[in-house]
C-alpha positions as CSV (number, residue, x, y, z in Angstrom):
1,M,-21.3,-13.8,24.7
2,S,-22.7,-10.3,25.0
3,D,-25.4,-8.7,22.9
4,I,-22.9,-6.5,21.1
5,V,-20.6,-9.4,20.2
6,A,-23.6,-11.4,18.9
7,R,-24.8,-8.5,16.8
8,A,-21.3,-7.9,15.5
9,M,-20.8,-11.5,14.4
10,G,-23.9,-11.1,12.1
11,L,-22.4,-8.0,10.5
12,V,-18.9,-9.3,9.9
13,E,-17.6,-9.6,6.3
14,E,-14.9,-12.2,5.8
15,S,-12.6,-12.5,2.8
16,F,-9.7,-14.9,2.4
17,I,-6.3,-13.7,1.2
18,A,-3.0,-15.2,0.4
19,S,-0.9,-15.7,3.5
20,S,2.8,-15.8,4.3
21,G,4.5,-17.8,7.0
22,P,4.4,-21.6,7.7
23,G,2.7,-23.9,5.3
24,G,5.2,-24.6,2.5
25,Q,3.5,-25.0,-0.9
26,N,0.1,-24.9,0.8
27,V,0.7,-21.1,1.3
28,N,1.2,-20.6,-2.4
29,K,-1.9,-22.6,-3.4
30,V,-4.6,-21.8,-0.9
31,A,-5.7,-18.4,0.4
32,T,-5.6,-19.3,4.1
33,A,-5.4,-15.9,5.8
34,V,-8.7,-14.3,6.7
35,Q,-9.5,-10.6,6.7
36,M,-12.5,-9.5,8.7
37,R,-14.3,-6.2,8.3
38,L,-16.9,-4.9,10.8
39,D,-18.8,-1.7,10.3
40,V,-18.8,-0.2,13.8
41,F,-21.5,2.4,13.0
42,A,-23.9,-0.4,12.1
43,L,-23.6,-1.7,15.7
44,R,-25.1,1.6,17.0
45,L,-22.9,1.7,20.1
46,E,-23.2,4.2,23.0
47,P,-20.7,7.0,22.6
48,A,-18.6,5.9,25.6
49,V,-18.4,2.3,24.3
50,F,-17.6,3.6,20.8
51,N,-14.8,5.8,22.0
52,R,-13.2,2.9,24.1
53,L,-13.5,0.7,21.0
54,K,-11.9,3.3,18.8
55,T,-9.0,3.6,21.2
56,L,-8.6,-0.2,21.5
57,A,-8.7,-0.7,17.7
58,G,-6.2,2.0,17.0
59,S,-4.8,1.7,13.5
60,R,-7.1,-1.3,12.8
61,M,-10.1,1.1,12.5
62,T,-10.5,2.9,9.2
63,S,-11.7,6.5,8.7
64,R,-15.0,5.0,7.5
65,G,-15.6,3.3,10.8
66,E,-14.6,-0.2,9.8
67,I,-12.5,-2.4,12.0
68,V,-10.2,-4.6,9.8
69,L,-8.6,-7.6,11.4
70,T,-6.3,-10.0,9.6
71,A,-5.5,-13.4,11.0
72,R,-2.7,-15.5,9.4
73,N,-1.1,-17.4,12.2
74,Y,-2.4,-20.8,11.3
75,R,-2.2,-23.0,8.2
76,T,-6.0,-23.5,7.7
77,Q,-8.8,-21.0,6.9
78,E,-10.9,-22.4,9.7
79,A,-8.3,-21.9,12.4
80,N,-7.5,-18.4,11.1
81,R,-11.3,-17.6,11.0
82,E,-11.7,-18.7,14.6
83,D,-8.6,-16.7,15.7
84,A,-10.0,-13.5,14.1
85,R,-13.5,-14.0,15.6
86,K,-12.0,-14.6,19.0
87,R,-9.8,-11.5,18.8
88,L,-12.8,-9.4,17.6
89,A,-15.0,-10.7,20.4
90,E,-12.3,-9.9,23.0
91,M,-11.9,-6.4,21.6
92,L,-15.7,-5.7,21.7
93,E,-16.1,-7.1,25.3
94,E,-13.1,-5.0,26.5
95,A,-14.7,-1.9,25.0
96,E,-18.0,-2.8,26.7
97,R,-16.4,-2.8,30.2
98,A,-16.3,0.6,31.7
99,P,-13.1,1.3,33.6
100,R,-13.3,1.5,37.3
101,V,-13.3,5.0,38.7
102,R,-10.3,5.6,41.0
103,A,-11.3,6.8,44.5
104,K,-9.0,9.5,45.8
105,S,-7.0,8.5,48.8
106,R,-7.4,10.6,51.9
107,V,-4.4,11.2,54.1
108,N,-4.9,12.2,57.7
109,R,-3.0,14.9,59.6
110,V,-0.3,12.5,60.9
111,G,0.3,11.1,57.5
112,K,0.7,14.6,56.0
113,E,3.2,15.6,58.7
114,A,5.2,12.4,58.2
115,R,5.3,13.0,54.5
116,I,6.5,16.6,54.9
117,K,9.1,15.5,57.5
118,S,10.5,12.9,55.1
119,K,10.7,15.5,52.3
120,K,12.6,17.9,54.5
121,N,15.0,15.1,55.5
122,R,15.6,14.2,51.9
123,G,16.1,17.9,51.0
124,A,18.7,18.2,53.8
125,V,20.6,15.1,52.4
126,K,20.6,16.6,49.0
127,A,21.7,20.0,50.3
128,G,24.7,18.4,52.0
129,R,25.9,17.0,48.7
130,G,27.3,20.3,47.3
131,K,30.9,21.3,46.6
132,V,33.0,21.3,49.7
133,E,34.6,24.6,50.7
134,W,38.0,24.4,52.5
């Protein structure tokens, strides 16, 4: 677990809400769904990491800088809590990883000539497709 994830788990606010889905009468009696809120500004992330997290979170991030995750896949509070924590940790770890910079490919002279030759051949094929004049 990274440093950011460890700090985030200490700042998470959890609340339990009524859930829908499987569970029968249990759903009507017990608030099994968990809603997690994390104030991203309290994490003091680097700007690059913050921007990646903002992109990853999408509509789950509020205008006040809170990420709101709702987990309601399971019948128990504990299972939903674990699911939400796991999803939040994965999102934070993904934001921490910087994308690899793509190296430009370099084509030599022979490769350039072959590409231009194939483009000219393709153009000739297409030019021959016109309306036939008798």
